[in-house]
ChimeraX commands (.cxc) that place a marker at each C-alpha (Angstrom):
marker #1 position 17.30,-62.69,41.12 radius 0.5
marker #1 position 21.11,-63.14,40.61 radius 0.5
marker #1 position 21.19,-59.87,37.99 radius 0.5
marker #1 position 23.11,-57.56,38.83 radius 0.5
marker #1 position 21.38,-53.60,38.67 radius 0.5
marker #1 position 23.58,-51.16,37.70 radius 0.5
marker #1 position 22.39,-48.00,38.09 radius 0.5
marker #1 position 21.71,-44.92,35.17 radius 0.5
marker #1 position 23.62,-42.83,34.65 radius 0.5
marker #1 position 23.03,-39.12,34.74 radius 0.5
marker #1 position 21.69,-37.21,31.60 radius 0.5
marker #1 position 24.52,-34.35,30.14 radius 0.5
marker #1 position 23.65,-30.72,30.30 radius 0.5
marker #1 position 21.91,-29.51,26.76 radius 0.5
marker #1 position 21.69,-27.02,25.42 radius 0.5
marker #1 position 18.41,-26.60,23.47 radius 0.5
marker #1 position 16.01,-27.67,26.52 radius 0.5
marker #1 position 14.43,-24.88,27.19 radius 0.5
marker #1 position 16.16,-22.90,30.07 radius 0.5
marker #1 position 13.68,-22.75,32.77 radius 0.5
marker #1 position 12.58,-26.68,32.05 radius 0.5
marker #1 position 15.13,-28.43,34.65 radius 0.5
marker #1 position 16.19,-32.48,34.26 radius 0.5
marker #1 position 13.68,-33.56,37.33 radius 0.5
marker #1 position 13.42,-37.48,37.89 radius 0.5
marker #1 position 10.63,-39.61,38.80 radius 0.5
marker #1 position 12.76,-41.98,40.73 radius 0.5
marker #1 position 12.18,-42.29,44.18 radius 0.5
marker #1 position 14.16,-42.41,46.83 radius 0.5
marker #1 position 15.98,-46.48,46.22 radius 0.5
marker #1 position 13.76,-47.20,43.66 radius 0.5
marker #1 position 15.98,-48.37,39.65 radius 0.5
marker #1 position 13.06,-47.79,37.94 radius 0.5
marker #1 position 10.71,-45.12,38.03 radius 0.5
marker #1 position 6.65,-45.53,38.39 radius 0.5
marker #1 position 4.33,-44.65,36.18 radius 0.5
marker #1 position 1.46,-42.07,36.28 radius 0.5
marker #1 position -1.33,-43.36,35.83 radius 0.5
marker #1 position -4.83,-41.59,36.74 radius 0.5
marker #1 position -3.89,-39.92,40.32 radius 0.5
marker #1 position -1.69,-43.21,41.24 radius 0.5
marker #1 position 2.07,-43.81,40.49 radius 0.5
marker #1 position 2.41,-47.83,39.70 radius 0.5
marker #1 position 5.26,-49.37,40.48 radius 0.5
marker #1 position 6.97,-51.37,37.24 radius 0.5
marker #1 position 5.74,-53.97,39.54 radius 0.5
marker #1 position 2.12,-53.61,39.66 radius 0.5
marker #1 position 1.99,-52.09,36.33 radius 0.5
marker #1 position 3.46,-55.16,34.96 radius 0.5
marker #1 position 0.34,-57.68,37.33 radius 0.5
marker #1 position -1.68,-54.92,35.54 radius 0.5
marker #1 position 0.05,-55.52,31.42 radius 0.5
marker #1 position -0.88,-59.36,32.34 radius 0.5
marker #1 position -3.72,-59.39,34.03 radius 0.5
marker #1 position -5.01,-57.48,30.51 radius 0.5
marker #1 position -2.75,-59.23,27.79 radius 0.5
marker #1 position -5.64,-61.05,25.96 radius 0.5
marker #1 position -6.81,-56.65,25.21 radius 0.5
marker #1 position -3.72,-56.01,23.71 radius 0.5
marker #1 position -2.26,-56.70,20.33 radius 0.5
marker #1 position -0.03,-60.05,19.39 radius 0.5
marker #1 position 3.01,-60.03,17.28 radius 0.5
marker #1 position 3.74,-59.12,15.01 radius 0.5
marker #1 position 2.07,-55.05,16.56 radius 0.5
marker #1 position 3.62,-53.77,18.54 radius 0.5
marker #1 position 1.02,-51.77,21.42 radius 0.5
marker #1 position 0.88,-48.44,21.64 radius 0.5
marker #1 position 1.87,-46.55,25.04 radius 0.5
marker #1 position -0.95,-45.60,25.33 radius 0.5
marker #1 position -2.72,-49.70,24.32 radius 0.5
marker #1 position -0.94,-50.28,27.19 radius 0.5
marker #1 position -1.71,-46.99,29.76 radius 0.5
marker #1 position -5.00,-48.17,28.50 radius 0.5
marker #1 position -5.21,-51.78,29.92 radius 0.5
marker #1 position -3.09,-50.95,32.77 radius 0.5
marker #1 position -5.89,-48.46,33.88 radius 0.5
marker #1 position -8.59,-51.55,32.66 radius 0.5
marker #1 position -7.01,-53.72,34.99 radius 0.5
marker #1 position -6.41,-51.38,37.58 radius 0.5
marker #1 position -10.59,-50.52,37.39 radius 0.5
marker #1 position -11.21,-54.99,37.94 radius 0.5
marker #1 position -8.77,-55.24,40.25 radius 0.5
marker #1 position -8.10,-51.74,42.70 radius 0.5
marker #1 position -4.12,-51.23,42.81 radius 0.5
marker #1 position -4.37,-53.97,46.16 radius 0.5
marker #1 position -6.05,-56.50,44.02 radius 0.5
marker #1 position -2.60,-56.80,42.08 radius 0.5
marker #1 position -1.41,-58.24,43.95 radius 0.5
marker #1 position -3.66,-61.23,42.05 radius 0.5
marker #1 position -2.28,-61.45,38.83 radius 0.5
marker #1 position 1.30,-60.41,40.63 radius 0.5
marker #1 position 1.55,-63.72,41.76 radius 0.5
marker #1 position 0.70,-65.12,38.41 radius 0.5
marker #1 position 2.69,-63.62,37.00 radius 0.5
marker #1 position 6.01,-64.71,39.09 radius 0.5
marker #1 position 4.93,-68.21,38.95 radius 0.5
marker #1 position 5.82,-68.90,35.57 radius 0.5
marker #1 position 8.39,-69.83,35.05 radius 0.5
marker #1 position 11.97,-67.30,34.01 radius 0.5
marker #1 position 11.86,-66.90,30.22 radius 0.5
marker #1 position 7.82,-67.62,29.36 radius 0.5
marker #1 position 6.26,-66.03,26.87 radius 0.5
marker #1 position 3.89,-63.98,29.03 radius 0.5
marker #1 position 6.26,-62.33,31.27 radius 0.5
marker #1 position 8.65,-61.52,29.61 radius 0.5
marker #1 position 6.47,-59.19,27.33 radius 0.5
marker #1 position 4.44,-57.98,30.82 radius 0.5
marker #1 position 7.32,-56.85,32.05 radius 0.5
marker #1 position 9.01,-55.71,28.94 radius 0.5
marker #1 position 5.92,-53.73,28.34 radius 0.5
marker #1 position 6.57,-52.55,32.21 radius 0.5
marker #1 position 10.26,-51.46,31.20 radius 0.5
marker #1 position 9.09,-49.17,28.37 radius 0.5
marker #1 position 6.85,-47.54,29.95 radius 0.5
marker #1 position 8.80,-46.93,33.30 radius 0.5
marker #1 position 11.56,-45.74,30.87 radius 0.5
marker #1 position 9.27,-43.50,29.14 radius 0.5
marker #1 position 7.73,-41.60,32.15 radius 0.5
marker #1 position 11.94,-41.17,34.01 radius 0.5
marker #1 position 11.84,-37.84,33.98 radius 0.5
marker #1 position 8.81,-34.92,35.34 radius 0.5
marker #1 position 6.90,-33.63,33.03 radius 0.5
marker #1 position 8.30,-35.59,30.08 radius 0.5
marker #1 position 8.38,-37.97,28.10 radius 0.5
marker #1 position 10.94,-39.78,27.16 radius 0.5
marker #1 position 12.44,-42.68,24.43 radius 0.5
marker #1 position 15.47,-44.18,23.72 radius 0.5
marker #1 position 18.40,-43.09,21.18 radius 0.5
marker #1 position 17.61,-44.47,17.63 radius 0.5
marker #1 position 20.62,-46.15,16.43 radius 0.5
marker #1 position 20.34,-43.47,13.33 radius 0.5
marker #1 position 20.81,-40.77,15.90 radius 0.5
marker #1 position 23.38,-42.51,17.69 radius 0.5
marker #1 position 25.23,-42.89,14.58 radius 0.5
marker #1 position 25.04,-39.12,14.45 radius 0.5
marker #1 position 26.88,-38.28,17.25 radius 0.5
marker #1 position 29.55,-41.00,17.24 radius 0.5
marker #1 position 30.20,-38.88,13.38 radius 0.5
marker #1 position 31.26,-35.62,15.19 radius 0.5
marker #1 position 32.91,-37.82,18.51 radius 0.5
marker #1 position 36.27,-38.61,17.96 radius 0.5
marker #1 position 35.74,-41.97,17.73 radius 0.5
marker #1 position 38.40,-43.79,15.33 radius 0.5
marker #1 position 38.02,-45.97,12.04 radius 0.5
marker #1 position 38.70,-48.58,12.07 radius 0.5
marker #1 position 38.19,-52.26,9.49 radius 0.5
marker #1 position 36.47,-53.85,12.97 radius 0.5
marker #1 position 32.64,-51.90,13.92 radius 0.5
marker #1 position 31.74,-54.75,17.15 radius 0.5
marker #1 position 30.94,-53.67,20.33 radius 0.5
marker #1 position 31.33,-56.45,22.94 radius 0.5
marker #1 position 34.05,-55.24,25.49 radius 0.5
marker #1 position 34.32,-51.90,24.31 radius 0.5
marker #1 position 30.59,-50.24,25.43 radius 0.5
marker #1 position 31.94,-47.97,27.54 radius 0.5
marker #1 position 34.51,-46.58,24.96 radius 0.5
marker #1 position 31.27,-45.62,22.68 radius 0.5
marker #1 position 29.52,-43.93,24.81 radius 0.5
marker #1 position 31.67,-41.51,26.11 radius 0.5
marker #1 position 31.82,-41.44,22.61 radius 0.5
marker #1 position 28.91,-40.47,22.37 radius 0.5
marker #1 position 27.55,-37.81,25.04 radius 0.5
marker #1 position 30.66,-36.68,23.31 radius 0.5
marker #1 position 29.16,-35.94,20.12 radius 0.5
marker #1 position 25.97,-35.19,21.42 radius 0.5
marker #1 position 28.26,-32.30,23.27 radius 0.5
marker #1 position 30.21,-31.04,20.04 radius 0.5
marker #1 position 26.53,-31.20,17.57 radius 0.5
marker #1 position 23.53,-30.64,20.17 radius 0.5
marker #1 position 20.62,-33.15,20.56 radius 0.5
marker #1 position 18.60,-31.41,18.23 radius 0.5
marker #1 position 20.65,-31.73,15.59 radius 0.5
marker #1 position 22.04,-35.30,16.22 radius 0.5
marker #1 position 18.29,-35.89,15.83 radius 0.5
marker #1 position 17.18,-34.22,12.77 radius 0.5
marker #1 position 21.33,-35.59,10.68 radius 0.5
marker #1 position 18.90,-39.63,12.23 radius 0.5
marker #1 position 16.43,-39.10,9.68 radius 0.5
marker #1 position 19.26,-38.22,7.47 radius 0.5
marker #1 position 21.00,-41.36,8.29 radius 0.5
marker #1 position 18.24,-43.68,8.03 radius 0.5
marker #1 position 17.59,-42.27,4.56 radius 0.5
marker #1 position 21.43,-43.36,3.96 radius 0.5
marker #1 position 21.35,-46.97,5.89 radius 0.5
marker #1 position 18.47,-47.87,7.41 radius 0.5
marker #1 position 15.38,-50.01,6.91 radius 0.5
marker #1 position 14.67,-50.49,3.19 radius 0.5
marker #1 position 11.47,-48.71,3.14 radius 0.5
marker #1 position 13.56,-44.81,4.86 radius 0.5
marker #1 position 15.91,-45.17,2.57 radius 0.5
marker #1 position 15.62,-42.81,-0.25 radius 0.5
marker #1 position 17.75,-41.27,-3.03 radius 0.5
marker #1 position 20.69,-39.03,-2.84 radius 0.5
marker #1 position 18.68,-35.95,-4.34 radius 0.5
marker #1 position 16.33,-35.60,-1.44 radius 0.5
marker #1 position 19.14,-35.97,1.09 radius 0.5
marker #1 position 19.46,-33.05,3.38 radius 0.5
marker #1 position 22.09,-30.74,1.25 radius 0.5
marker #1 position 22.89,-30.41,5.63 radius 0.5
marker #1 position 23.38,-34.35,6.03 radius 0.5
marker #1 position 26.85,-34.27,3.48 radius 0.5
marker #1 position 28.21,-31.21,4.70 radius 0.5
marker #1 position 28.46,-31.84,7.86 radius 0.5
marker #1 position 29.58,-35.05,7.07 radius 0.5
marker #1 position 31.10,-35.89,4.31 radius 0.5
marker #1 position 32.85,-38.74,4.83 radius 0.5
marker #1 position 30.64,-41.20,4.06 radius 0.5
marker #1 position 33.03,-43.85,4.87 radius 0.5
marker #1 position 32.92,-43.02,8.31 radius 0.5
marker #1 position 29.16,-42.60,8.13 radius 0.5
marker #1 position 28.88,-46.30,7.64 radius 0.5
marker #1 position 31.11,-47.34,9.85 radius 0.5
marker #1 position 29.84,-45.14,12.65 radius 0.5
marker #1 position 25.89,-46.20,11.34 radius 0.5
marker #1 position 27.43,-50.11,12.18 radius 0.5
marker #1 position 29.13,-49.24,15.06 radius 0.5
marker #1 position 25.61,-47.36,16.42 radius 0.5
marker #1 position 23.53,-50.78,15.47 radius 0.5
marker #1 position 26.41,-53.23,17.45 radius 0.5
marker #1 position 26.36,-50.51,20.55 radius 0.5
marker #1 position 22.44,-50.51,20.74 radius 0.5
marker #1 position 22.42,-54.89,21.35 radius 0.5
marker #1 position 24.64,-54.85,23.74 radius 0.5
marker #1 position 23.52,-51.24,26.71 radius 0.5
marker #1 position 20.76,-49.12,27.78 radius 0.5
marker #1 position 21.42,-46.45,25.32 radius 0.5
marker #1 position 20.96,-42.61,26.70 radius 0.5
marker #1 position 17.57,-41.30,26.40 radius 0.5
marker #1 position 15.64,-38.18,24.23 radius 0.5
marker #1 position 13.59,-36.51,26.94 radius 0.5
marker #1 position 10.37,-34.19,25.16 radius 0.5
marker #1 position 9.36,-31.42,27.94 radius 0.5
marker #1 position 6.00,-30.98,28.22 radius 0.5
marker #1 position 5.94,-27.67,27.47 radius 0.5
marker #1 position 8.54,-27.98,23.83 radius 0.5
marker #1 position 11.75,-28.70,23.48 radius 0.5
marker #1 position 13.83,-31.78,23.70 radius 0.5
marker #1 position 17.02,-32.70,25.72 radius 0.5
marker #1 position 19.36,-35.45,26.64 radius 0.5
marker #1 position 18.56,-37.23,29.03 radius 0.5
marker #1 position 20.01,-40.23,31.14 radius 0.5
marker #1 position 21.44,-43.67,30.26 radius 0.5
marker #1 position 19.14,-46.23,32.56 radius 0.5
marker #1 position 19.65,-49.33,33.98 radius 0.5
marker #1 position 18.98,-52.97,31.57 radius 0.5
marker #1 position 15.48,-54.36,32.23 radius 0.5
marker #1 position 15.62,-56.19,35.26 radius 0.5
marker #1 position 13.55,-59.11,33.57 radius 0.5
marker #1 position 16.26,-59.46,31.29 radius 0.5
marker #1 position 19.03,-58.98,33.31 radius 0.5
marker #1 position 17.33,-62.24,35.23 radius 0.5
marker #1 position 16.63,-64.50,32.02 radius 0.5
marker #1 position 20.39,-63.63,30.78 radius 0.5
marker #1 position 21.74,-65.41,34.40 radius 0.5
marker #1 position 19.57,-68.28,33.90 radius 0.5
marker #1 position 20.97,-68.59,30.22 radius 0.5
marker #1 position 24.98,-67.77,31.84 radius 0.5
marker #1 position 24.14,-70.54,34.87 radius 0.5
marker #1 position 22.86,-73.20,32.94 radius 0.5
marker #1 position 25.66,-72.86,29.56 radius 0.5
marker #1 position 28.08,-72.77,32.58 radius 0.5
marker #1 position 27.50,-75.79,34.34 radius 0.5
marker #1 position 27.69,-78.03,31.95 radius 0.5
marker #1 position 31.07,-78.30,31.46 radius 0.5
marker link #1:1,2 radius 0.2
marker link #1:2,3 radius 0.2
marker link #1:3,4 radius 0.2
marker link #1:4,5 radius 0.2
marker link #1:5,6 radius 0.2
marker link #1:6,7 radius 0.2
marker link #1:7,8 radius 0.2
marker link #1:8,9 radius 0.2
marker link #1:9,10 radius 0.2
marker link #1:10,11 radius 0.2
marker link #1:11,12 radius 0.2
marker link #1:12,13 radius 0.2
marker link #1:13,14 radius 0.2
marker link #1:14,15 radius 0.2
marker link #1:15,16 radius 0.2
marker link #1:16,17 radius 0.2
marker link #1:17,18 radius 0.2
marker link #1:18,19 radius 0.2
marker link #1:19,20 radius 0.2
marker link #1:20,21 radius 0.2
marker link #1:21,22 radius 0.2
marker link #1:22,23 radius 0.2
marker link #1:23,24 radius 0.2
marker link #1:24,25 radius 0.2
marker link #1:25,26 radius 0.2
marker link #1:26,27 radius 0.2
marker link #1:27,28 radius 0.2
marker link #1:28,29 radius 0.2
marker link #1:29,30 radius 0.2
marker link #1:30,31 radius 0.2
marker link #1:31,32 radius 0.2
marker link #1:32,33 radius 0.2
marker link #1:33,34 radius 0.2
marker link #1:34,35 radius 0.2
marker link #1:35,36 radius 0.2
marker link #1:36,37 radius 0.2
marker link #1:37,38 radius 0.2
marker link #1:38,39 radius 0.2
marker link #1:39,40 radius 0.2
marker link #1:40,41 radius 0.2
marker link #1:41,42 radius 0.2
marker link #1:42,43 radius 0.2
marker link #1:43,44 radius 0.2
marker link #1:44,45 radius 0.2
marker link #1:45,46 radius 0.2
marker link #1:46,47 radius 0.2
marker link #1:47,48 radius 0.2
marker link #1:48,49 radius 0.2
marker link #1:49,50 radius 0.2
marker link #1:50,51 radius 0.2
marker link #1:51,52 radius 0.2
marker link #1:52,53 radius 0.2
marker link #1:53,54 radius 0.2
marker link #1:54,55 radius 0.2
marker link #1:55,56 radius 0.2
marker link #1:56,57 radius 0.2
marker link #1:57,58 radius 0.2
marker link #1:58,59 radius 0.2
marker link #1:59,60 radius 0.2
marker link #1:60,61 radius 0.2
marker link #1:61,62 radius 0.2
marker link #1:62,63 radius 0.2
marker link #1:63,64 radius 0.2
marker link #1:64,65 radius 0.2
marker link #1:65,66 radius 0.2
marker link #1:66,67 radius 0.2
marker link #1:67,68 radius 0.2
marker link #1:68,69 radius 0.2
marker link #1:69,70 radius 0.2
marker link #1:70,71 radius 0.2
marker link #1:71,72 radius 0.2
marker link #1:72,73 radius 0.2
marker link #1:73,74 radius 0.2
marker link #1:74,75 radius 0.2
marker link #1:75,76 radius 0.2
marker link #1:76,77 radius 0.2
marker link #1:77,78 radius 0.2
marker link #1:78,79 radius 0.2
marker link #1:79,80 radius 0.2
marker link #1:80,81 radius 0.2
marker link #1:81,82 radius 0.2
marker link #1:82,83 radius 0.2
marker link #1:83,84 radius 0.2
marker link #1:84,85 radius 0.2
marker link #1:85,86 radius 0.2
marker link #1:86,87 radius 0.2
marker link #1:87,88 radius 0.2
marker link #1:88,89 radius 0.2
marker link #1:89,90 radius 0.2
marker link #1:90,91 radius 0.2
marker link #1:91,92 radius 0.2
marker link #1:92,93 radius 0.2
marker link #1:93,94 radius 0.2
marker link #1:94,95 radius 0.2
marker link #1:95,96 radius 0.2
marker link #1:96,97 radius 0.2
marker link #1:97,98 radius 0.2
marker link #1:98,99 radius 0.2
marker link #1:99,100 radius 0.2
marker link #1:100,101 radius 0.2
marker link #1:101,102 radius 0.2
marker link #1:102,103 radius 0.2
marker link #1:103,104 radius 0.2
marker link #1:104,105 radius 0.2
marker link #1:105,106 radius 0.2
marker link #1:106,107 radius 0.2
marker link #1:107,108 radius 0.2
marker link #1:108,109 radius 0.2
marker link #1:109,110 radius 0.2
marker link #1:110,111 radius 0.2
marker link #1:111,112 radius 0.2
marker link #1:112,113 radius 0.2
marker link #1:113,114 radius 0.2
marker link #1:114,115 radius 0.2
marker link #1:115,116 radius 0.2
marker link #1:116,117 radius 0.2
marker link #1:117,118 radius 0.2
marker link #1:118,119 radius 0.2
marker link #1:119,120 radius 0.2
marker link #1:120,121 radius 0.2
marker link #1:121,122 radius 0.2
marker link #1:122,123 radius 0.2
marker link #1:123,124 radius 0.2
marker link #1:124,125 radius 0.2
marker link #1:125,126 radius 0.2
marker link #1:126,127 radius 0.2
marker link #1:127,128 radius 0.2
marker link #1:128,129 radius 0.2
marker link #1:129,130 radius 0.2
marker link #1:130,131 radius 0.2
marker link #1:131,132 radius 0.2
marker link #1:132,133 radius 0.2
marker link #1:133,134 radius 0.2
marker link #1:134,135 radius 0.2
marker link #1:135,136 radius 0.2
marker link #1:136,137 radius 0.2
marker link #1:137,138 radius 0.2
marker link #1:138,139 radius 0.2
marker link #1:139,140 radius 0.2
marker link #1:140,141 radius 0.2
marker link #1:141,142 radius 0.2
marker link #1:142,143 radius 0.2
marker link #1:143,144 radius 0.2
marker link #1:144,145 radius 0.2
marker link #1:145,146 radius 0.2
marker link #1:146,147 radius 0.2
marker link #1:147,148 radius 0.2
marker link #1:148,149 radius 0.2
marker link #1:149,150 radius 0.2
marker link #1:150,151 radius 0.2
marker link #1:151,152 radius 0.2
marker link #1:152,153 radius 0.2
marker link #1:153,154 radius 0.2
marker link #1:154,155 radius 0.2
marker link #1:155,156 radius 0.2
marker link #1:156,157 radius 0.2
marker link #1:157,158 radius 0.2
marker link #1:158,159 radius 0.2
marker link #1:159,160 radius 0.2
marker link #1:160,161 radius 0.2
marker link #1:161,162 radius 0.2
marker link #1:162,163 radius 0.2
marker link #1:163,164 radius 0.2
marker link #1:164,165 radius 0.2
marker link #1:165,166 radius 0.2
marker link #1:166,167 radius 0.2
marker link #1:167,168 radius 0.2
marker link #1:168,169 radius 0.2
marker link #1:169,170 radius 0.2
marker link #1:170,171 radius 0.2
marker link #1:171,172 radius 0.2
marker link #1:172,173 radius 0.2
marker link #1:173,174 radius 0.2
marker link #1:174,175 radius 0.2
marker link #1:175,176 radius 0.2
marker link #1:176,177 radius 0.2
marker link #1:177,178 radius 0.2
marker link #1:178,179 radius 0.2
marker link #1:179,180 radius 0.2
marker link #1:180,181 radius 0.2
marker link #1:181,182 radius 0.2
marker link #1:182,183 radius 0.2
marker link #1:183,184 radius 0.2
marker link #1:184,185 radius 0.2
marker link #1:185,186 radius 0.2
marker link #1:186,187 radius 0.2
marker link #1:187,188 radius 0.2
marker link #1:188,189 radius 0.2
marker link #1:189,190 radius 0.2
marker link #1:190,191 radius 0.2
marker link #1:191,192 radius 0.2
marker link #1:192,193 radius 0.2
marker link #1:193,194 radius 0.2
marker link #1:194,195 radius 0.2
marker link #1:195,196 radius 0.2
marker link #1:196,197 radius 0.2
marker link #1:197,198 radius 0.2
marker link #1:198,199 radius 0.2
marker link #1:199,200 radius 0.2
marker link #1:200,201 radius 0.2
marker link #1:201,202 radius 0.2
marker link #1:202,203 radius 0.2
marker link #1:203,204 radius 0.2
marker link #1:204,205 radius 0.2
marker link #1:205,206 radius 0.2
marker link #1:206,207 radius 0.2
marker link #1:207,208 radius 0.2
marker link #1:208,209 radius 0.2
marker link #1:209,210 radius 0.2
marker link #1:210,211 radius 0.2
marker link #1:211,212 radius 0.2
marker link #1:212,213 radius 0.2
marker link #1:213,214 radius 0.2
marker link #1:214,215 radius 0.2
marker link #1:215,216 radius 0.2
marker link #1:216,217 radius 0.2
marker link #1:217,218 radius 0.2
marker link #1:218,219 radius 0.2
marker link #1:219,220 radius 0.2
marker link #1:220,221 radius 0.2
marker link #1:221,222 radius 0.2
marker link #1:222,223 radius 0.2
marker link #1:223,224 radius 0.2
marker link #1:224,225 radius 0.2
marker link #1:225,226 radius 0.2
marker link #1:226,227 radius 0.2
marker link #1:227,228 radius 0.2
marker link #1:228,229 radius 0.2
marker link #1:229,230 radius 0.2
marker link #1:230,231 radius 0.2
marker link #1:231,232 radius 0.2
marker link #1:232,233 radius 0.2
marker link #1:233,234 radius 0.2
marker link #1:234,235 radius 0.2
marker link #1:235,236 radius 0.2
marker link #1:236,237 radius 0.2
marker link #1:237,238 radius 0.2
marker link #1:238,239 radius 0.2
marker link #1:239,240 radius 0.2
marker link #1:240,241 radius 0.2
marker link #1:241,242 radius 0.2
marker link #1:242,243 radius 0.2
marker link #1:243,244 radius 0.2
marker link #1:244,245 radius 0.2
marker link #1:245,246 radius 0.2
marker link #1:246,247 radius 0.2
marker link #1:247,248 radius 0.2
marker link #1:248,249 radius 0.2
marker link #1:249,250 radius 0.2
marker link #1:250,251 radius 0.2
marker link #1:251,252 radius 0.2
marker link #1:252,253 radius 0.2
marker link #1:253,254 radius 0.2
marker link #1:254,255 radius 0.2
marker link #1:255,256 radius 0.2
marker link #1:256,257 radius 0.2
marker link #1:257,258 radius 0.2
marker link #1:258,259 radius 0.2
marker link #1:259,260 radius 0.2
marker link #1:260,261 radius 0.2
marker link #1:261,262 radius 0.2
marker link #1:262,263 radius 0.2
marker link #1:263,264 radius 0.2
view
């Protein structure tokens, strides 16, 4: 694997988290991604991927995406069938598949998803939605321009996302994100103006800026991982770190770039 793994971007302080709650990462020293708690054990990304690969026939296939609980249940079944040490067998089978093979890509992507979800102790995480990114960008100093492309300026946009969350607070960003999805989201989420919250247009009155920030958020989320929203077991939420990209996906991209680069 030639992909370069980036470290995660630290979390920004959030006033919406309970005062007694600290963001405590699950990652151990030297690890790129945290381990996933499965029963009394904590499994590495490789062990989780091996278990999911071994149980792939028991998981729903596309177009339905398995839930996180279904994925964890599959890993538990694999542990019961193979034992922790025995997961080395399906892992070897997984590693033997060609880079980019569908079954391999699915197992590694699902394992990454579970690692990302369990980034912090006593909490579950999910990436910021495009609508939430757009709400944060609206509150930032991002300048409206003709181009909403994110390529080549993802670091700048990341800074504006953090800026917007700091100004609004994470809970307000989540609420306004739902409002933005009602205006610009998938067809089944769009609602008529009469059903929008009054707070939405009061805080975000400029439709041109709303649409521009939405387009930037959609483009931005295609290029880089986005910050995590952390939901604490005891209640409350906070803005978390920005995790590194999926190592397997990086390896596939590097492989594709290498093939294209060698054709000259």
